[in-house]
TILUM-824568 format. One line per 3 residues: number of its first residue (from 1); their letters; for each residue x, y, z of C-alpha. Coordinates in steps of 0.02 Angstrom, whole numbers, plus 50000, padded with zeros to 5 digits. Example, Ala and Ser with C-alpha at 12.3 -4.5 7.8 and 13.67 -1.06 7.14 Angstrom:
% residues 2
1) as) 50615:49775:50390 ~ 50684:49947:50357;
//
This chain:
% residues 40
1) mtl) 50000:50000:50000 ~ 50060:50175:49962 ~ 50056:50321:50083;
4) nsd) 49935:50407:49965 ~ 49803:50272:49971 ~ 49830:50256:50158;
7) grg) 49800:50441:50186 ~ 49643:50449:50079 ~ 49567:50280:50115;
10) gkr) 49626:50259:50294 ~ 49475:50341:50375 ~ 49351:50246:50270;
13) eki) 49443:50082:50301 ~ 49435:50112:50488 ~ 49250:50151:50479;
16) mrn) 49217:49995:50376 ~ 49320:49890:50497 ~ 49224:49959:50646;
19) yvv) 49060:49926:50554 ~ 49111:49746:50518 ~ 49162:49722:50700;
22) lcn) 48995:49791:50759 ~ 48901:49677:50639 ~ 49001:49527:50698;
25) qkn) 48964:49570:50880 ~ 48779:49587:50840 ~ 48779:49421:50748;
28) lsm) 48870:49336:50891 ~ 48748:49403:51019 ~ 48601:49353:50910;
31) vge) 48672:49179:50892 ~ 48696:49173:51080 ~ 48516:49224:51112;
34) nsq) 48452:49099:50984 ~ 48554:48958:51056 ~ 48479:48993:51227;
37) sys) 48301:48986:51164 ~ 48326:48850:51032 ~ 48430:48694:51044;
40) y) 48517:48646:50882;
//
């Protein structure tokens, strides 16, 4: 990666990473809730 693309895309990459992390946490908690109410 070049410094240029880092400087311009860095913020957006961080936001996307945070978004993905949030989605993963939501999915994990949903799976946890589902596994408590349903047995697979």
